[in-house]
C-alpha positions in Angstrom: 14.7 9.0 6.2 13.9 5.9 4.2 10.2 5.2 4.1 8.8 1.7 3.9 5.1 1.0 3.2 3.8 -2.4 4.4 0.4 -3.8 3.3 -1.2 -7.3 2.9 -4.4 -9.1 2.1 -4.9 -10.9 5.4 -6.0 -7.7 7.1 -4.4 -5.1 9.3 -4.7 -7.3 12.4 -2.9 -10.3 11.0 0.1 -11.5 12.9 2.0 -11.8 9.6 1.9 -8.1 8.9 3.1 -7.3 12.4 6.0 -9.7 12.1 6.9 -8.1 8.8 6.8 -4.5 10.0 8.9 -5.4 13.1 11.5 -7.1 10.9 11.8 -4.0 8.7 11.9 -1.4 11.4 15.7 -1.0 11.5 15.8 -0.2 7.8 13.7 3.0 7.9 10.4 4.4 9.0 7.7 1.7 8.5 4.1 2.6 7.9 1.3 -0.1 7.8 -1.7 0.6 5.6 -3.7 -2.6 5.2 -7.3 -3.8 4.7 -9.6 -3.7 7.7 -10.5 -7.3 7.1 -9.6 -10.4 5.1 -9.1 -9.6 1.4 -7.5 -12.8 0.1 -7.9 -13.9 -3.5 -9.2 -10.5 -4.4 -6.5 -9.9 -7.0 -5.6 -6.4 -8.3 -9.1 -5.0 -7.6 -9.6 -1.3 -7.2 -12.7 0.0 -5.4 -14.5 2.6 -7.6 -18.2 2.1 -6.7 -18.2 3.3 -3.1 -16.2 5.6 -0.8 -13.3 4.3 1.3 -12.7 4.8 5.0 -9.2 5.4 6.5 -8.8 4.8 10.2 -5.6 5.4 12.3 -5.2 2.5 14.7 -1.9 3.4 16.2 1.4 5.1 15.4 2.0 4.6 11.7 -0.7 1.9 11.5 -3.8 2.5 9.4 -6.7 0.4 8.1 -8.7 0.9 4.9 -12.0 -0.8 4.2 -10.9 -1.8 0.7 -8.4 -3.9 -1.2 -4.6 -4.1 -1.0 -4.5 -2.0 -4.2 -6.7 0.6 -2.5 -4.5 0.6 0.5 -1.3 1.4 -1.5 -3.0 4.3 -3.3 -4.5 5.7 -0.1 -1.2 5.3 1.6 0.7 7.2 -1.1 -1.8 10.0 -1.5 -3.2 10.5 2.0 -0.9 8.9 4.6 2.6 9.4 3.3 1.9 12.3 1.0 4.2 10.9 -1.6 5.9 7.7 -2.8 7.8 5.5 -0.3 11.2 4.0 -1.0 9.9 0.5 -0.8 6.6 -1.4 -0.7 6.5 -4.8 1.0 3.3 -6.9 1.0 2.7 -9.8 3.4 3.5 -11.9 5.2 0.7 -14.0 3.7 -0.5 -17.1 5.4 -0.2 -19.5 2.4 1.9 -19.7 -0.7 1.3 -17.5 -3.8 2.8 -19.7 -6.5 2.6 -20.1 -10.2 -0.7 -19.2 -11.9 -2.3 -18.5 -8.5 -0.5 -15.1 -8.3 -3.3 -13.7 -10.6 -5.7 -14.1 -7.7 -3.4 -13.0 -5.0 -4.1 -9.8 -3.1 -0.6 -10.0 -1.5 1.0 -9.9 -4.9 -1.4 -7.2 -6.0 -0.2 -4.9 -3.2 3.4 -5.2 -4.5 2.2 -4.9 -8.1 0.5 -1.6 -7.4 3.7 -0.3 -5.8 5.6 -1.4 -8.9 3.1 0.4 -11.2 3.7 3.6 -9.2 7.4 3.3 -9.7 8.3 1.9 -6.2 10.6 -1.2 -5.7 8.2 -3.8 -4.2 8.2 -7.2 -2.7 5.4 -9.8 -1.9 6.2 -12.3 0.8 4.2 -15.5 1.5 4.7 -18.4 4.0 3.6 -22.0 3.6 0.2 -22.6 5.3 0.3 -24.8 8.4 -2.3 -26.4 10.7 -0.5 -25.1 13.7 0.0 -21.4 14.4 2.5 -20.1 11.8 6.0 -19.2 12.7 6.8 -16.1 10.7 10.5 -15.8 11.8 12.1 -17.2 8.7 9.8 -15.3 6.3 10.4 -12.1 8.2 14.2 -12.6 8.2 14.0 -13.2 4.4 11.9 -10.1 3.8 14.4 -8.0 5.8 17.4 -9.3 3.9 15.8 -8.8 0.5 14.5 -5.4 1.5 17.9 -4.3 2.6 19.4 -5.4 -0.7 16.7 -3.8 -2.8 17.0 -0.5 -0.9 20.7 -0.6 -1.6 20.7 -1.6 -5.2 17.1 -1.1 -6.5 15.3 -3.4 -8.9 15.0 -3.3 -12.7 12.2 -1.0 -13.9 8.6 -2.4 -13.5 9.9 -5.4 -11.7 8.7 -6.9 -8.4 9.8 -9.9 -6.4 7.4 -12.6 -5.4 8.9 -14.5 -2.4 7.6 -17.8 -1.1 9.1 -19.3 2.1 8.6 -22.9 3.3 7.6 -23.6 6.9 10.7 -25.7 7.7 14.2 -24.3 7.8 15.1 -23.6 4.1 17.9 -25.3 2.3 18.8 -22.0 0.6 17.3 -19.6 -1.9 16.4 -20.2 -5.6 15.6 -17.6 -8.2 12.6 -19.1 -10.0 10.0 -18.8 -12.7 6.2 -19.1 -12.3 5.0 -22.7 -12.3 2.2 -23.7 -14.6 -0.6 -26.0 -13.7 -3.7 -27.7 -15.0 -6.4 -26.4 -12.7 -9.7 -28.2 -12.0 -12.2 -25.9 -10.4 -14.4 -27.3 -7.6 -17.7 -25.7 -6.7 -19.8 -27.0 -3.9 -23.6 -26.7 -4.1 -26.1 -26.7 -1.3 -29.5 -25.4 -0.2 -30.1 -22.6 2.3 -32.9 -22.8 4.9 -35.3 -21.4 2.3 -34.4 -24.1 -0.1 -32.6 -21.8 -2.5 -29.4 -23.0 -4.1 -26.1 -21.4 -3.2 -22.5 -22.1 -4.3 -19.1 -22.1 -2.6 -16.0 -22.0 -4.7 -13.4 -24.4 -3.2 -9.7 -24.7 -3.7 -9.3 -26.6 -6.9 -7.2 -29.6 -7.6 -3.9 -28.8 -9.3 -1.6 -30.8 -11.5 1.7 -28.8 -11.6 3.7 -29.1 -14.8 7.3 -30.3 -14.1 9.9 -27.6 -14.3 13.2 -27.7 -12.5 13.3 -23.9 -12.0 9.7 -23.2 -11.0 8.6 -21.6 -7.8 6.5 -24.7 -7.0 9.5 -27.0 -7.4 11.7 -24.8 -5.3 9.5 -24.7 -2.2 8.7 -28.4 -2.7 12.5 -29.0 -2.5 12.7 -26.9 0.7 14.1 -23.7 -0.8 12.9 -20.1 -0.6 11.6 -19.1 -4.0 12.3 -15.6 -5.3 10.5 -14.9 -8.6 11.0 -11.6 -10.6 7.6 -10.5 -12.0 6.5 -7.6 -14.2 3.1 -6.2 -15.1 3.6 -6.6 -18.9 1.1 -9.4 -19.8 1.9 -9.1 -23.6 2.7 -12.5 -25.1 5.6 -11.2 -27.2 6.2 -14.6 -28.8 2.7 -14.7 -30.2 2.8 -11.3 -31.9 3.7 -12.8 -35.3 0.9 -15.3 -35.1 -1.7 -12.7 -34.2 -0.4 -10.4 -37.0 -1.1 -13.2 -39.4 -4.5 -13.9 -37.8 -5.5 -10.2 -38.1 -4.4 -10.1 -41.8 -6.7 -13.0 -42.5 -9.5 -11.4 -40.6 -9.0 -8.1 -42.3 -9.1 -9.8 -45.7 -12.4 -11.4 -44.8 -14.2 -8.1 -43.8 -13.1 -6.0 -46.7 
């Protein structure tokens, strides 16, 4: 029996994860292991300084009081007792595009699956003021999951999927967008007149790129970006070798 692990960063009670699990049901045995509460923008954090609690909420539905990365590891070692055939993280309420994926707990859940050798997807839906309609994102996740289960993915590769709220014009295979980010931090005083800070969503100026994930969703397409965990800047190796030769000469 094909085993599919579903996680997210919006929490185990999110409507998005339920819609995702329901869409994947016909492809195999689906198990949800997700954070007990909101874990957005937590990135690829792993909890090491305290114990983690696992709670069974229903048939093949579990919560962990930790991060999406924690959830994948607990799922593999304590719930499933081995690697699943597929990890799908989502459906996130809000895009995970471009440079923002470094913050994303949704992408981190899929990344952890990839590091463990499991084909993995991260699925996100455009944020709306009204209650989100997950139907198109769930349909996309099912279609991609079916194809990945059939044909696999290249080694150490995950798919980052972003779905617009309106009916998509199609699917584009994309690259990460780049942006010039301006951080905004609000400052105020608490009732005891002590300063506190609130990190707000920063302003973004996206660099134009016809094949970027940002441009795809802006044009009304579903964006599918292949990612991998290798952060090495291979094009800069020669430059850094020269830099290190100069540094080495200075310390001799």
